[in-house]
C-alpha positions in Angstrom: -4.6 -1.4 -49.5 -1.2 0.3 -49.2 -0.5 3.8 -48.1 0.1 5.2 -51.7 -3.0 3.5 -53.0 -4.8 5.6 -50.4 -3.3 8.6 -51.1 -4.4 8.3 -54.6 -7.7 7.3 -53.5 -8.0 10.6 -51.6 -6.5 12.9 -54.2 -9.0 11.5 -56.5 -12.0 12.3 -54.2 -10.5 15.7 -54.1 -10.6 16.0 -58.1 -14.3 14.7 -57.9 -15.0 17.4 -55.3 -16.7 14.5 -53.1 -15.0 15.8 -49.8 -12.9 14.0 -47.2 -13.6 12.2 -44.0 -11.8 13.6 -40.9 -9.5 10.6 -41.0 -8.8 11.3 -44.9 -7.9 14.8 -44.1 -5.6 13.9 -41.6 -3.9 11.2 -43.7 -3.7 13.8 -46.4 -2.1 16.4 -44.1 0.4 13.7 -42.8 1.6 12.9 -46.2 2.3 16.6 -47.2 4.3 17.0 -44.1 6.4 13.8 -44.9 8.1 15.0 -48.0 10.5 18.0 -48.7 9.0 20.6 -50.3 5.4 19.3 -50.5 4.2 22.0 -48.3 6.1 24.8 -49.6 5.4 24.3 -53.5 1.6 24.8 -52.5 2.2 28.0 -50.8 4.3 29.8 -53.6 2.5 29.1 -56.9 2.7 32.0 -58.9 1.1 33.2 -62.3 2.8 31.4 -65.0 2.2 27.7 -66.5 5.0 26.6 -68.6 6.6 25.2 -65.6 3.8 22.6 -65.2 4.5 20.4 -68.3 8.2 20.0 -67.3 7.3 18.9 -63.4 4.2 16.8 -64.7 7.0 14.5 -66.7 9.1 14.3 -63.7 6.2 13.1 -61.6 5.2 10.6 -64.3 8.1 8.5 -62.9 6.6 8.4 -59.5 4.7 5.5 -57.8 1.3 7.4 -58.2 0.8 6.5 -61.9 -2.8 6.4 -61.7 -2.9 10.0 -60.3 -0.7 11.0 -63.3 -3.1 9.6 -65.7 -6.0 11.5 -64.4 -4.1 14.6 -64.2 -2.7 14.6 -67.7 -6.1 13.2 -69.2 -7.7 17.0 -67.7 -4.8 19.1 -68.5 -6.0 21.4 -71.4 -4.2 23.6 -74.0 -2.9 26.4 -72.2 -2.2 25.3 -69.0 -5.8 24.7 -67.6 -7.2 22.3 -65.4 -10.6 21.4 -65.7 -12.1 19.5 -62.6 -13.7 16.0 -63.2 -17.4 16.8 -62.2 -17.8 20.5 -62.7 -17.1 23.2 -65.9 -14.9 25.2 -63.4 -11.3 25.9 -65.0 -8.3 27.0 -62.4 -5.1 28.6 -64.0 -2.1 26.7 -63.0 0.8 28.7 -62.1 4.3 28.4 -61.1 6.2 28.8 -57.6 8.7 31.0 -57.1 12.0 29.5 -57.3 10.6 26.3 -58.8 13.6 24.5 -60.3 14.9 23.7 -56.7 11.4 21.8 -55.9 11.0 18.3 -55.3 7.8 16.7 -56.0 7.2 13.2 -54.8 4.0 12.2 -56.6 1.7 14.0 -59.2 -0.8 14.0 -56.4 0.6 17.2 -54.9 -0.1 19.5 -58.2 -3.6 17.8 -58.2 -4.1 18.8 -54.6 -3.0 22.4 -55.2 -4.9 23.2 -58.5 -8.3 21.3 -57.9 -8.6 23.5 -54.8 -10.7 20.7 -53.0 -10.1 21.1 -49.4 -7.4 21.7 -47.3 -3.4 22.6 -47.5 -1.3 24.3 -45.0 1.7 26.3 -45.4 4.1 27.4 -42.2 7.0 29.9 -43.0 9.7 30.2 -40.3 12.8 32.4 -40.5 14.7 29.7 -38.6 13.7 27.0 -41.3 15.2 26.4 -44.6 13.0 27.2 -47.4 13.0 23.5 -48.8 13.7 21.6 -45.4 11.8 18.8 -44.2 9.2 19.5 -41.6 9.6 17.4 -38.4 6.4 17.2 -36.8 4.9 15.9 -33.7 1.3 15.1 -33.0 -0.2 17.2 -29.9 -2.7 15.6 -27.4 -6.0 17.3 -28.1 -9.5 16.4 -27.5 -12.4 17.0 -30.0 -14.6 20.1 -30.4 -17.6 20.2 -32.3 -17.8 22.6 -35.5 -20.4 25.6 -35.2 -24.2 24.7 -36.6 -27.1 27.1 -37.3 -27.9 28.4 -34.0 -29.3 32.0 -33.1 -31.7 33.7 -31.2 -34.6 35.9 -32.3 -35.5 38.9 -29.9 -38.6 40.3 -31.1 -40.0 44.1 -30.8 -41.8 43.3 -27.4 -38.8 41.6 -25.7 -39.7 38.2 -26.5 -36.8 35.8 -27.2 -37.1 32.6 -29.7 -34.3 30.2 -29.6 -33.9 29.5 -32.9 -31.9 26.0 -32.4 -35.1 24.4 -31.0 -38.0 26.0 -32.8 -39.6 24.1 -35.6 -40.0 25.5 -39.1 -43.2 27.7 -39.7 -44.6 31.0 -38.7 -43.0 32.2 -35.5 -45.0 35.5 -35.1 -46.8 38.3 -36.5 -45.8 42.3 -36.0 -48.3 44.5 -37.2 -48.5 43.6 -40.9 -45.3 41.5 -40.9 -45.0 37.7 -40.4 -41.4 36.1 -39.6 -41.0 32.7 -40.6 -38.6 29.9 -39.9 -37.5 28.0 -42.9 -35.3 24.9 -43.2 -31.5 24.9 -42.8 -31.0 27.9 -40.7 -33.1 30.4 -42.5 -35.5 33.1 -41.3 -37.6 35.2 -43.6 -39.9 38.3 -43.3 -43.2 38.6 -45.5 -46.0 41.2 -45.6 -49.3 40.1 -44.6 -51.0 43.4 -46.1 -50.4 47.0 -47.5 -51.2 48.5 -44.3 -48.5 50.8 -43.0 -47.6 50.1 -39.3 -48.3 52.7 -36.7 -44.4 52.6 -35.5 -41.5 51.1 -36.4 -40.8 47.8 -34.7 -37.5 46.3 -34.5 -35.8 42.7 -34.2 -32.3 41.5 -33.3 -31.0 38.2 -34.5 -27.9 37.0 -32.6 -25.7 34.2 -33.2 -23.2 32.7 -30.3 -20.1 31.4 -30.9 -20.2 28.1 -32.9 -23.4 29.5 -34.3 -24.6 31.2 -37.7 -27.9 32.0 -39.4 -29.3 33.7 -42.5 -32.4 35.8 -42.8 -34.2 37.3 -45.6 -35.1 40.9 -44.9 -38.5 42.6 -45.5 -37.5 44.0 -48.7 -36.1 40.7 -49.9 -32.1 41.3 -49.1 -30.5 38.6 -48.1 -28.2 38.6 -44.9 -25.6 35.7 -43.8 -24.7 36.2 -40.2 -21.5 34.6 -39.1 -20.6 33.4 -35.4 -20.6 35.9 -32.5 -22.5 38.3 -34.4 -25.9 40.2 -34.6 -28.2 42.1 -36.7 -30.7 44.9 -35.8 -33.6 45.6 -38.4 -37.1 46.7 -38.9 -39.6 44.3 -39.3 -41.1 46.3 -42.2 -39.2 49.1 -44.2 -41.8 52.2 -44.3 -39.9 54.7 -46.5 -36.6 56.8 -46.5 -33.4 54.6 -46.1 -33.5 51.3 -45.4 -31.5 50.6 -42.1 -29.8 48.1 -40.2 -27.3 47.6 -37.6 -24.8 45.1 -37.6 -22.3 44.0 -34.6 -19.6 41.1 -35.8 -19.5 39.7 -39.2 -22.3 39.5 -42.0 -22.5 39.0 -45.9 -25.0 41.0 -47.7 -26.6 40.6 -50.9 -28.8 44.1 -51.2 -32.2 44.4 -53.2 -31.9 47.3 -55.4 -34.2 50.1 -54.5 -32.9 53.6 -56.1 -35.3 55.8 -54.1 -34.5 53.8 -50.7 -30.8 53.5 -50.5 -29.2 50.8 -47.8 -27.5 51.6 -44.9 -25.5 49.2 -42.6 -24.7 51.0 -39.5 -21.6 49.3 -37.7 -21.0 50.9 -33.8 -17.9 49.8 -33.4 -15.5 51.8 -31.2 -16.1 55.6 -30.2 -17.3 56.6 -34.1 -20.3 54.6 -35.9 -19.1 53.5 -39.4 -21.7 53.5 -42.0 -21.9 51.4 -45.3 -24.4 52.9 -47.8 -25.4 50.8 -50.9 -27.9 50.6 -53.5 -28.2 46.9 -55.1 -24.6 45.0 -54.2 -22.9 42.1 -52.6 -20.7 43.0 -49.9 -19.0 41.4 -46.6 -18.4 43.5 -43.3 -16.1 41.9 -40.6 -16.3 44.2 -37.5 -15.4 41.8 -34.5 -14.4 43.8 -31.3 -11.4 41.3 -30.9 -10.2 42.0 -34.6 -7.8 45.1 -34.7 -9.4 46.4 -37.9 -12.9 46.7 -39.4 -13.1 45.2 -42.9 -15.5 46.0 -45.7 -15.1 44.0 -49.2 -17.1 44.5 -52.2 -18.2 41.6 -54.3 -20.2 43.2 -56.7 -21.8 46.5 -57.3 -20.5 49.8 -55.3 -20.7 51.0 -51.7 -19.5 54.1 -50.0 -18.2 53.9 -46.5 -18.3 56.6 -44.1 -16.9 57.0 -40.7 -16.6 60.1 -39.0 -15.5 63.1 -41.5 -13.8 60.7 -43.9 -15.4 58.6 -46.3 -14.4 56.3 -49.6 -16.0 54.4 -52.1 -15.3 50.9 -53.2 -15.1 49.1 -56.6 -15.5 45.2 -56.5 -12.6 43.0 -55.5 -11.8 46.0 -53.1 -11.7 46.0 -49.3 -11.5 49.1 -47.1 -9.7 48.7 -43.7 -10.4 50.8 -40.7 -7.7 50.5 -38.2 -8.2 51.2 -34.5 -6.8 54.6 -34.9 -9.5 55.5 -37.2 -7.3 55.5 -40.3 -8.7 54.0 -43.6 -7.0 52.2 -46.3 -8.3 50.8 -49.5 -6.9 47.6 -50.4 -7.3 46.3 -54.2 -7.7 42.9 -55.8 -8.2 41.4 -52.8 -9.0 37.5 -52.8 -13.0 37.6 -52.3 -13.4 34.1 -52.4 -11.1 33.7 -49.1 -13.1 36.8 -47.2 -16.4 35.1 -47.9 -15.6 31.4 -47.5 -17.0 31.4 -44.0 -20.7 31.7 -45.9 -19.8 28.8 -48.2 -18.7 26.5 -45.3 -14.9 26.9 -45.4 -12.1 28.2 -43.7 -9.5 29.8 -46.2 -6.5 31.1 -44.7 -4.4 33.1 -46.9 -0.7 34.0 -45.2 -2.9 34.3 -42.0 -0.8 34.8 -38.7 -1.5 32.5 -35.8 -3.4 35.1 -33.9 -5.7 35.6 -37.0 -6.0 31.7 -37.3 -7.0 31.2 -33.5 -9.5 34.3 -33.6 -11.4 32.7 -36.3 -11.1 29.0 -34.4 -11.9 30.3 -31.5 -15.3 31.7 -32.6 -16.4 28.8 -34.7 -15.4 26.1 -32.0 -16.5 28.0 -29.1 -12.9 27.5 -27.3 -10.7 30.2 -25.4 -7.3 30.5 -26.7 -4.3 31.1 -24.2 -0.6 31.2 -25.7 2.6 29.7 -23.7 6.1 30.2 -24.3 7.9 31.8 -27.1 6.2 30.7 -30.6 7.9 31.9 -33.7 5.6 33.7 -36.5 3.6 31.3 -38.3 2.1 31.9 -41.7 -1.0 29.6 -42.6 -2.2 28.8 -46.0 -5.4 26.7 -46.8 -8.8 26.0 -47.2 -10.9 23.3 -45.2 -14.6 22.8 -44.4 -15.8 24.3 -41.3 -17.7 21.2 -40.6 -14.6 19.1 -39.1 -13.9 18.6 -35.7 -10.9 20.8 -34.0 -8.9 18.2 -34.0 -8.4 17.4 -37.4 -7.6 21.3 -37.9 -5.1 21.6 -35.4 -3.3 18.3 -36.6 -2.8 19.9 -39.8 -1.7 23.2 -38.6 0.8 21.8 -36.0 4.4 21.7 -36.8 7.8 21.6 -34.9 7.3 25.2 -33.8 3.4 25.5 -32.7 1.5 22.6 -30.7 -2.1 22.5 -29.2 -3.4 21.3 -26.3 -7.5 21.1 -25.9 -8.6 20.8 -22.6 -12.6 21.3 -22.2 -13.0 24.8 -23.8 -9.4 25.9 -23.3 -7.0 26.0 -26.4 -3.4 26.4 -25.1 -0.9 27.3 -28.0 2.7 26.4 -27.5 5.9 25.7 -28.8 
């Protein structure tokens, strides 16, 4: 099979949301880099659909006729794209300055609007906007992606390694039982209505390259990202329901107006508190990040830090900077922020440093920088279960290269 047919096959897999292997992902990334404007087009899609028909007519003349047939058959009235095996509809939009773009194949549009897996976009002030990217392949070693790994510390100090412990009841604490379920989940249940004599707390901790989820005693659900910990009571006995977070977690809180839910984040000299009733939200509060970010998915939350406070609406994010300043961002990309929970990296104009911090935590590597590297601007969505080598090959370009030796990842020009 020739390479153009291979690309067709790969893109059709993306349309059907079947997922790609590491080799297929690498091949697709190589194809994107080889053509003028392929990556740039993806990174510059804007809010309009009229341009699509014109560009699709141009693409119909490309060798990828089978891709064209698939695309045009699913292009609905009004400029919507319907994926092959779901009812999801994605609005197709116009890239800024689109008339200057060249589209070597219809495949590039499908890759953009199907949202199937991975694209990378790098912008450099020293590179023409529509100039071809000359890339080199760096020598990299593989690092495995993170998995469901965590340690449970019980109220009496005992620690349970959840990586190797089988499913079933792990411990009984007062009138509460803790059970390990399948697929990296922990659940608490009440064995009786008897109230505990004294409050007892557990701590769920994930290492770098680890993640875990749990159901709290009130039925609330928490997804804990890598290098994070959550301290919580084994039973909520009255008053506010309060937990303490370090790192990153996504919460789906059971509504109970009589017992509001609070997340305490002791990051820095002043503790932050997020107060909620029934809602879904994400908190990112790593010590190595320049800001603490609380993002509301649905419901409402109130953020309190020292003498300052702010309320959030859905699709808003509260940013607490290193100096204690608060800023509310509106209409944030919630799918990007919560992508980790669904098994993806999602970069939306992410800097090199931001991207490397995410990779370092998930692949348990230490990142070092060597030389003068121009600013990078990455866009992309990729599964978190790929080996690190596939990620790095997609990210590198003529201005940034990677070398992985053991757990040491060197970033250089």
